[in-house]
N, C-alpha and C positions, 0 to 999 in steps of 0.2 A: 331232436332233442336225445342226448345221449343221456344212459341211466346206467348208475351202478348199481345194484342190489346184492344186499346180504342181510343174514337173520342170526340170532343166538353166537352171537360174539361171548356173552358171559363174563362181560369185563376183561377180555384179551382181544387186542385189537392187534392182528398183523400187522409188521410194516409193509409186508406187500401188497396191502392192501391199496394203500398210497401210488405204488406203480401201478394196479390193474386201474383202479379206479382216475388216473392221473386226466385223461380223455374225456370223462365225462362232463355232463352239466349238471347234475344232481346226483347225489346220493341218498337212497332209500334204504332203512334199517327195519325190518320185519317184528323187532320186539326181542328179547332177553338180551338187553344190550349189556345189563352187568354193572355197571358203573356209569355215574356221569361224567367220568374223564375221557369214556371211549364216546360219547354222545358230544362232548366238547372238541374233541378232537378231529371229530368227521365235520361238526361245522365250522370247525377253522381253517379244514381244507376246501371244504364245495356247502352249496347250500344243500340241508341235509332235512327228509323228512322221514320222521323217525315214530314208530309206535312204541308202546310199553308192553311187555309179555309177562308171565305169569312169574319169571322171577325178580321182575322189577318192582323196587320198594319206591318210597319216599318220593326222594327228589327226581328221579327219572316218571314217575305217575305223576308230580307236578308240570314239569317240561314236555310231555308227550301225551298223545290222547291212545284210549283203545284201539281207536281207530280211526282214519282218515280217508274221505271221500274227494277228489279232485279231478282236475282233468288236466292231460299233458300232450300237445301233437294231436288234437281231437279225441283223444282216447280216454274214457272215464274210468278210473282206478279204484280199487276199493282194497285198502291194505288194512291190516289187523294180524295177529300173531297166532289165533287159533282160530282153525274156521273149519278143520277138515277137511275132507278132498270130494272131487266127483264122485260117485254123484252125493257123497253123504257127508253134506255140510251140515256145520251144527243149527239150531233155529233161529240164533240171533243174526246169521251170516246169510242163511236162505231167506229172512224176509229182508234182509239189505239187499241182497240180490234181484227180489221180486222187486222192491221199490224203487232202486238206483239205476239197476242197469246198465253195471260195469263190462267192460268190454275187457278187462284185466283184474285178474282178482291174485292178490299177493298175500303169502300167510308165509309166517316160520313153524315152531314148535318140535315139529316130527325130527328134524336135522337128518331129514331124508331129502335130498333134492328133486323135484319132481316138475315137469313142466307138461300140462298135455290140455289139448283142448275139451272144453264143456260144452260140447254141441247142444244138450237140452237147455241150458242158460245165456247160450251164445256168447262165450266169455273164455277167454285164457287162464289157466291158472299155474300159477307160479311160486314155487317155493325153492329159494335158492340153498337149501341147505343148510348148514351151518360153519360160522368162520371161525367159532372158537375153538379152545383147548379143549373145552369140556362136554361129555357128552359118549353116546356110543359110537357115533362117525369114524371112519378111519380115515377120512382126507376132508380137509378145509374147502367149502367152496364158494363160489359167489356167481352171481350172471350178470351180464353186461348185456343192453339191447338199446335199440333207437326207436322213438315213438315220430312217426311222420306222417301227415295226412291221413289222419286216423288209424294208422296200422301201427303193428309192432314189426319192427325188420330187423335183421343182422343178429338174433339173440347168439349169444356164446358163454359157453358154460366153461369157467376160469377154477382149476383146482389148482392151491396154495399149499399143497405137500400134505404130510403126515399131518393129524391131528397132536399128535403125542411129539413133544419134540426129545423125549426122553432116550437115551441110547440103548440099542437091546443089547443084554447081556446073556 
């Protein structure tokens, strides 16, 4: 199964997302979606799993959960917006890790792309960075990877270009 992962769109869905996610089976959004329209566009394009983030209000919190735990390709996944990072997870996430034992922990929030093994908790931590125009990140990023036979394979980092489309003066 091919997965397209993004986060922190903050109401802006770069048209390049559709090109980069053309071959994926599912899209996962790790929160701070920004508008219901962004979620609707993703859902119309591919099956989408999304969680709400700290900037997401009313409609998005009705449509999405704060966190999701599920399995794909034999890999148990925990996705939420705010998790912390290895080894310093927030207490709620740490309790979920202990209870559900995910092999893959996904979050957003920091706008910092980070993929690293957490050997203590026997999982892979992924934060796809930020795909939107708002924030301090310089480059819009997303991730693509495969889940197959209990393994995470073929991880790709995609840089979609500068965060701001404003011309330099």
